[in-house]
C-alpha positions in Angstrom: 4.2 146.2 71.1 3.7 142.8 70.6 7.1 142.9 70.4 7.5 145.0 73.6 5.5 142.5 75.9 7.7 139.1 74.9 11.0 141.1 75.8 9.5 142.1 78.6 8.1 138.4 79.5 11.6 137.1 78.6 13.0 139.3 80.9 11.3 138.4 83.8 11.6 134.8 83.6 15.2 135.2 83.3 15.6 137.1 86.3 13.5 134.6 87.4 15.4 131.9 86.8 18.5 132.9 87.9 17.4 133.7 91.4 15.9 130.4 91.6 19.4 129.0 90.9 21.5 130.6 93.7 21.4 129.5 97.2 22.2 131.0 100.5 25.5 129.4 101.2 26.3 128.7 105.6 29.7 129.2 105.4 30.3 127.9 108.8 28.1 125.1 108.1 29.3 123.5 105.0 33.6 124.3 104.8 35.3 122.2 106.9 38.5 123.3 108.5 42.1 122.8 106.5 44.0 120.2 108.8 47.3 119.5 107.8 47.4 115.8 107.9 51.5 115.6 108.3 52.7 118.4 110.0 56.3 119.1 110.1 57.9 117.7 113.6 59.9 120.2 115.8 63.5 119.7 115.9 65.1 118.1 118.8 66.3 121.0 121.4 69.7 119.6 120.5 69.8 120.0 116.9 71.8 122.5 114.9 70.4 125.9 114.0 68.3 126.2 111.1 70.5 127.1 107.9 73.9 125.6 109.9 74.8 122.2 107.8 76.3 119.4 109.4 80.0 118.6 109.5 80.8 116.8 106.5 82.4 113.4 106.9 85.6 115.0 105.2 85.9 117.3 108.3 86.2 114.3 110.2 89.3 113.1 108.7 92.7 114.3 108.5 95.1 114.4 105.0 96.7 111.5 106.5 94.1 109.0 107.2 92.9 109.9 104.4 96.0 109.0 101.9 96.2 105.6 104.7 93.2 104.5 103.8 93.8 104.8 99.7 96.4 102.9 100.8 98.6 104.6 98.2 102.4 106.0 99.8 102.8 109.9 99.8 105.2 111.4 97.2 107.6 112.3 99.8 108.1 116.2 100.9 104.3 116.6 99.4 102.4 119.4 101.9 98.6 118.8 102.7 96.5 121.7 101.5 93.3 119.9 103.2 90.6 117.6 102.7 86.7 118.3 101.6 84.3 116.3 100.0 83.3 116.6 96.3 80.6 114.5 94.7 80.1 112.9 98.0 83.9 111.4 97.8 86.3 112.6 99.8 89.6 113.6 98.7 93.1 115.3 100.3 94.9 117.2 98.5 98.8 117.8 98.5 101.3 120.0 96.3 104.8 119.1 96.1 107.4 121.4 93.8 108.6 118.6 92.3 108.4 117.7 88.5 105.4 116.1 87.4 107.2 113.5 85.4 109.0 112.6 88.8 105.9 112.5 90.7 104.0 110.2 87.9 107.2 108.1 87.4 107.3 107.5 91.5 103.5 106.2 91.7 103.8 104.1 88.0 106.6 102.4 90.3 104.5 102.2 93.3 100.5 101.6 92.2 101.5 98.8 89.9 98.7 96.1 88.4 97.0 94.1 89.3 95.8 96.2 92.3 96.1 99.5 90.7 95.7 101.0 86.8 96.5 103.8 86.0 95.8 106.5 82.5 96.0 109.8 81.9 96.8 112.6 78.8 99.6 115.1 78.7 99.8 118.1 77.5 96.0 118.3 77.2 93.8 120.9 75.8 94.1 123.3 78.4 97.9 122.7 78.7 98.4 120.7 81.5 99.1 117.0 82.2 97.4 114.4 84.7 97.6 111.4 85.4 94.9 108.8 87.5 95.5 106.0 89.3 92.8 103.5 90.1 92.5 100.8 92.5 91.1 97.4 91.4 87.5 98.4 93.0 87.9 101.7 91.7 86.8 103.5 95.1 90.2 104.6 95.5 92.4 106.9 93.2 95.5 109.0 93.1 95.4 111.8 90.9 98.8 113.4 89.8 98.3 117.1 87.8 100.4 120.0 87.4 98.8 122.8 85.3 100.9 124.6 82.5 103.1 127.0 83.9 102.0 126.2 87.5 104.8 126.0 90.2 103.2 122.8 91.9 102.5 120.0 91.4 99.0 118.4 92.7 98.3 114.9 94.3 94.4 114.2 95.8 94.4 111.2 97.1 90.0 110.3 96.8 88.0 108.0 98.7 84.6 107.4 97.0 81.6 106.2 99.5 80.6 102.6 99.3 78.2 101.2 97.5 
């Protein structure tokens, strides 16, 4: 009986202490409204709709303008395949039915040191040939390439961004 009384008293004390620890919270008085300190500004009215990309710098230049800025001659009869941006650089691509050896020999004669350096590999791991010509400031490239079994030689003129 003594134990029953002790358990009852402890249960009452526990219930009283738990109720005294809780507080009534007035949510409206204590919770501040959430305010975005840096709201996103509204886009200007003449801005492109969301999801539409702005024009790339490559779209502003045609292939002949890229060749002119690179400062290397265009192999006679090469046809433009277009201009695109790759890793921030503007690249104009041309193709010619001429052999890789003929195109490479042309650029070896035209792009000489000290203004240009060249290196490449022939019959690489994938069976193709690639030769790269680089300007002294390393901002302009001319790459002559032909994949094994391809019917055309590719010439790429690259303008790397300043900086």
